[in-house]
C-alpha positions in Angstrom: -63.7 62.4 -4.1 -62.3 63.9 -7.3 -61.2 61.7 -10.2 -57.8 62.1 -11.7 -56.2 61.3 -15.1 -52.5 61.0 -15.4 -51.3 62.5 -18.7 -47.7 61.9 -19.8 -45.5 62.3 -22.9 -42.7 59.7 -23.3 -40.0 58.6 -25.6 -37.5 55.7 -25.0 -38.1 55.6 -21.3 -37.9 51.9 -20.7 -35.5 52.4 -17.8 -37.8 54.5 -15.7 -41.4 54.4 -17.0 -42.3 51.3 -15.0 -41.1 52.8 -11.7 -43.1 56.0 -12.4 -46.3 54.2 -13.3 -46.0 51.7 -10.4 -45.9 54.7 -8.0 -49.2 56.2 -9.3 -51.1 53.1 -10.5 -53.2 52.9 -7.4 -53.8 56.5 -6.8 -55.1 57.8 -10.2 -58.3 56.8 -12.0 -56.9 56.8 -15.5 -53.5 56.7 -17.2 -53.0 58.3 -20.6 -49.5 57.9 -22.2 -48.6 59.8 -25.4 -45.6 58.3 -27.1 -43.6 60.5 -29.4 -41.5 57.8 -31.2 -40.1 55.2 -28.8 -37.9 52.5 -30.3 -37.3 50.6 -27.1 -39.6 48.7 -24.8 -41.4 51.8 -23.5 -44.8 51.0 -25.0 -44.6 47.4 -24.0 -44.0 48.4 -20.3 -46.8 51.0 -20.4 -49.2 48.4 -21.7 -48.9 46.6 -18.4 -50.6 49.6 -16.7 -53.0 51.0 -19.3 -54.5 50.5 -22.7 -54.7 54.3 -23.3 -51.6 54.7 -25.3 -51.5 57.4 -28.0 -49.0 58.5 -30.7 -47.9 62.0 -31.3 -45.4 62.9 -34.1 -42.6 64.8 -32.5 -42.2 68.4 -33.9 -39.5 69.7 -31.5 -42.2 71.3 -29.3 -42.9 70.0 -25.8 -46.0 72.2 -25.2 -47.7 70.9 -28.3 -47.1 67.3 -27.2 -48.3 68.0 -23.6 -51.4 69.8 -24.9 -52.2 66.8 -27.0 -51.8 64.6 -24.0 -54.2 66.7 -21.9 -56.8 66.3 -24.6 -57.0 62.6 -23.9 -58.1 63.0 -20.3 -61.7 62.1 -19.4 -61.8 62.7 -15.6 -62.3 65.7 -13.3 -58.6 66.6 -12.9 -55.4 66.0 -14.8 -52.1 65.1 -13.2 -48.9 65.7 -15.1 -45.6 63.9 -14.6 -42.4 63.0 -16.5 -41.3 59.4 -16.8 -38.4 59.9 -14.4 -40.7 61.3 -11.7 -42.1 59.2 -8.8 -44.4 59.5 -5.9 -42.6 58.2 -2.8 -44.7 56.1 -0.5 -45.5 59.0 1.9 -46.5 61.2 -1.0 -48.8 58.5 -2.4 -50.6 58.7 0.9 -50.6 62.5 0.8 -52.0 62.5 -2.7 -54.9 60.2 -1.7 -55.7 62.5 1.2 -55.6 65.4 -1.3 -58.1 63.6 -3.6 -60.4 63.0 -0.7 -60.4 66.6 0.7 -60.0 68.8 -2.4 -62.8 71.2 -3.0 -64.1 70.9 -6.6 -63.9 74.7 -6.9 -60.1 74.5 -6.9 -58.7 75.0 -10.4 -55.0 74.1 -10.0 -52.9 72.5 -7.3 -49.2 73.0 -6.8 -46.8 70.4 -5.4 -43.2 70.5 -4.3 -40.9 69.2 -6.9 -37.8 67.7 -5.3 -35.0 67.9 -7.8 -31.9 66.6 -6.1 -31.0 64.6 -3.0 -27.8 64.0 -1.0 -26.5 60.7 0.1 -28.7 60.9 3.2 -31.8 61.4 1.0 -32.2 65.0 2.2 -33.7 67.2 -0.4 -31.0 69.5 -1.8 -33.1 71.6 -4.1 -36.8 71.9 -4.8 -39.3 74.2 -6.5 -43.1 74.4 -6.7 -44.9 73.4 -9.8 -48.6 73.1 -10.7 -49.3 69.4 -11.2 -53.0 68.9 -10.8 -55.5 70.9 -12.8 -59.2 70.9 -13.5 -59.8 69.4 -16.9 -62.8 71.6 -17.8 -60.5 74.8 -17.5 -58.6 73.6 -20.6 -55.3 75.1 -19.3 -52.6 75.2 -22.0 -48.9 74.5 -22.0 -46.6 77.2 -23.4 -43.1 76.9 -24.7 -41.2 74.6 -27.1 -38.7 73.7 -24.3 -38.8 74.2 -20.5 -42.5 74.6 -21.1 -44.9 75.8 -18.4 -48.6 75.3 -17.7 -50.5 78.6 -17.6 -53.0 78.4 -14.8 -55.3 80.9 -13.1 -58.4 81.0 -10.9 -58.7 79.3 -7.6 -55.2 78.0 -6.8 -54.1 75.7 -3.9 -50.7 74.9 -2.6 -50.5 71.3 -1.3 -47.9 69.5 0.8 -47.7 66.6 -1.7 -44.2 66.2 -3.3 -43.1 64.7 -6.6 -39.5 63.4 -6.6 -37.4 63.7 -9.7 -35.1 60.7 -10.1 -33.5 60.6 -13.5 -31.1 57.8 -14.6 -30.0 59.6 -17.7 -30.7 62.8 -19.7 -30.7 63.9 -23.3 -28.3 66.8 -22.6 -28.5 68.1 -26.2 -32.2 68.1 -26.7 -33.3 71.4 -25.2 -30.2 73.2 -26.4 -30.9 72.0 -29.9 -34.5 73.3 -29.7 -33.4 76.7 -28.5 -30.7 77.0 -31.1 -33.1 76.1 -33.9 -35.5 78.7 -32.6 -32.8 81.3 -32.5 -31.6 80.5 -36.0 -35.1 80.8 -37.3 -35.3 84.3 -36.0 -37.9 83.6 -33.3 -38.2 86.3 -30.7 -37.5 84.8 -27.3 -39.8 85.4 -24.3 -38.0 86.4 -21.0 -38.5 82.8 -19.9 -36.9 81.5 -23.0 -33.9 83.8 -22.5 -33.4 82.5 -19.0 -33.7 78.8 -19.8 -31.6 79.1 -22.9 -28.9 80.7 -20.8 -29.2 77.8 -18.4 -28.6 75.3 -21.2 -25.6 77.3 -22.4 -24.1 77.1 -18.9 -24.7 73.3 -18.8 -22.8 73.0 -22.1 -19.8 75.2 -21.0 -20.7 78.2 -23.2 -20.2 80.7 -20.4 -19.7 83.9 -22.3 -22.8 83.4 -24.4 -24.7 82.4 -21.2 -23.8 85.7 -19.6 -25.1 87.5 -22.7 -28.5 85.8 -22.4 -28.8 86.2 -18.6 -28.2 89.9 -19.1 -30.8 90.0 -21.9 -33.3 88.3 -19.6 -32.7 90.8 -16.7 -32.8 93.8 -19.1 -36.4 92.8 -20.1 -37.5 93.7 -16.5 -40.3 91.2 -17.1 -38.8 88.3 -15.1 -40.5 87.0 -11.9 -38.7 87.8 -8.7 -37.3 84.3 -8.1 -36.1 84.1 -11.8 -34.3 87.4 -11.4 -32.5 86.3 -8.3 -31.6 82.9 -9.9 -30.3 84.8 -12.9 -28.1 86.9 -10.7 -26.7 83.8 -8.9 -26.1 82.1 -12.2 -24.2 85.2 -13.4 -22.1 85.0 -10.2 -21.4 81.4 -11.0 -20.4 82.3 -14.6 -17.9 84.9 -13.5 -16.6 82.5 -10.8 -15.8 80.0 -13.6 -14.1 82.8 -15.5 -12.0 83.6 -12.4 -13.5 87.1 -12.2 -14.1 87.5 -8.4 -15.2 91.1 -8.4 -17.9 90.6 -11.0 -19.0 87.5 -9.1 -19.5 89.4 -5.9 -21.2 92.2 -7.8 -23.9 89.8 -9.1 -24.4 88.2 -5.6 -25.0 91.7 -4.3 -27.3 92.4 -7.2 -29.8 89.9 -5.8 -30.6 92.3 -3.1 -32.2 94.6 -5.7 -35.1 92.2 -5.9 -35.8 91.0 -2.4 -34.5 90.4 1.1 -31.4 88.2 1.1 -32.2 84.5 0.4 -30.3 81.8 2.3 -28.2 81.1 -0.8 -27.3 84.8 -1.1 -26.2 84.9 2.5 -24.0 81.8 2.1 -22.4 83.3 -1.0 -21.6 86.5 0.9 -20.4 84.5 3.8 -18.0 82.6 1.6 -16.7 85.8 0.0 -15.7 87.1 3.4 -14.3 83.7 4.5 -12.0 83.7 1.4 -10.6 87.1 2.5 -10.3 85.8 6.1 -12.7 88.4 7.4 -14.2 86.0 9.8 -16.7 88.2 11.8 -18.4 89.3 8.6 -18.4 85.7 7.3 -20.1 84.6 10.6 -22.7 87.3 10.3 -23.8 86.1 6.8 -23.8 82.4 7.6 -26.0 83.1 10.7 -28.2 85.2 8.5 -28.6 82.3 6.1 -30.0 80.2 8.9 -32.2 83.0 10.2 -33.6 83.9 6.8 -34.3 80.3 5.9 -36.8 80.2 8.8 -38.8 83.1 7.4 -39.0 82.3 3.7 -41.2 79.9 1.9 -39.9 80.2 -1.7 -40.9 78.8 -5.1 -37.3 77.7 -5.6 -35.0 76.6 -2.7 -31.4 75.5 -2.4 -31.9 73.5 0.8 -28.2 73.1 1.4 -27.8 76.8 2.0 -30.5 76.7 4.7 -29.4 73.6 6.6 -26.0 71.9 6.8 -23.8 74.2 4.7 -24.0 77.4 6.9 -23.6 75.3 10.0 -20.5 73.6 8.6 -19.0 77.0 7.5 -19.7 78.5 11.0 -17.7 75.6 12.4 -14.8 76.6 10.1 -15.2 80.2 11.1 -15.2 79.6 14.8 -12.3 77.2 14.5 -10.2 80.0 12.9 -11.1 82.3 15.8 -10.0 79.6 18.3 -13.5 79.2 19.7 -13.5 75.4 19.4 -16.5 74.7 21.6 -18.7 76.8 19.3 -17.1 75.3 16.3 -17.8 71.8 17.7 -21.5 72.7 18.3 -22.1 74.0 14.8 -20.4 71.0 13.3 -22.8 68.8 15.3 -25.7 70.8 13.9 -24.4 70.1 10.4 -24.1 66.4 11.2 -27.8 66.3 12.1 -28.5 66.8 8.4 -25.6 64.7 7.0 -24.6 62.1 9.7 -22.3 60.2 7.4 -20.5 63.1 5.8 -16.7 62.4 6.0 -15.7 66.0 6.3 -18.0 66.6 9.3 -16.9 63.3 10.9 -13.3 64.3 10.5 -14.1 67.7 12.1 -15.8 66.0 15.0 -12.7 63.9 15.7 -10.5 67.0 15.4 -12.6 69.2 17.7 -12.9 66.4 20.3 -9.1 66.1 20.4 -8.7 69.9 20.6 -11.3 70.3 23.4 -9.8 67.5 25.4 -6.3 69.0 25.3 
């Protein structure tokens, strides 16, 4: 069995750090916590789980802090988490199985990162991230904000998942880092351009976000999923500006990079539904369900592959007066969200219509 060191950087995480460490305490062999300046009870809580607490002076650079944290590990492999991440019980078990079966020739292991959940605890969005890496490879983190771990060699995709469960977020932190870098004249990498644009959207700076998404795409150095997400983000930006034609243009632009993702299909379906072109809307919502079966993506909007197209198909068939089909698709949507008030209201409506 391999041995694993957890390496984390933290600051003022008293609300969540105990929950995180409790979820990994029995499945890792060493816990290393690097504190970057906490003024709350974070270090006191951490001390209940490990004596290996280190200090790093914050220099507005996440990669520098994470690389320092990795230097503290002493075991075969390093596991990276954030304070508001947790291993749910089933994933603790999956992680232990992974430790038992992992070939020591594997250099890095990716895991699902579940980013958002609905009220039924269904995963709404997720991506893959390399979480477990061989210590002797000395992999490095890159990027002052939205940093990434540069890995290579023998890679393995596991079925283990980490769940992101934040209680709060420093919404200004990453934007501040990027704006400081921009004002210093630093040349942004394509990745920086993309994530800076995301931060600008989150802060309502839509026109400037459009500028940086376009700059990202013009580099022609983005990864396929990043290009598609940038196009969808541009569509969202133009939607917020009330510019429908530009919105549709960027939805269609995703097809330049790959076959239509479920999210692209749902966006196209909605554009036809808004124009009451129901057969075309039905085609694209069905395509969303079909394409979701065939694609295993690095980033996934699970809503567009599960309940949403089914709900929208119920709407479409209702408009065509095909109430039995509408009822059936609404039932499929309810399988994913059995307590959704909209779907329950639909169920009552369709039942009355079909009886009459």
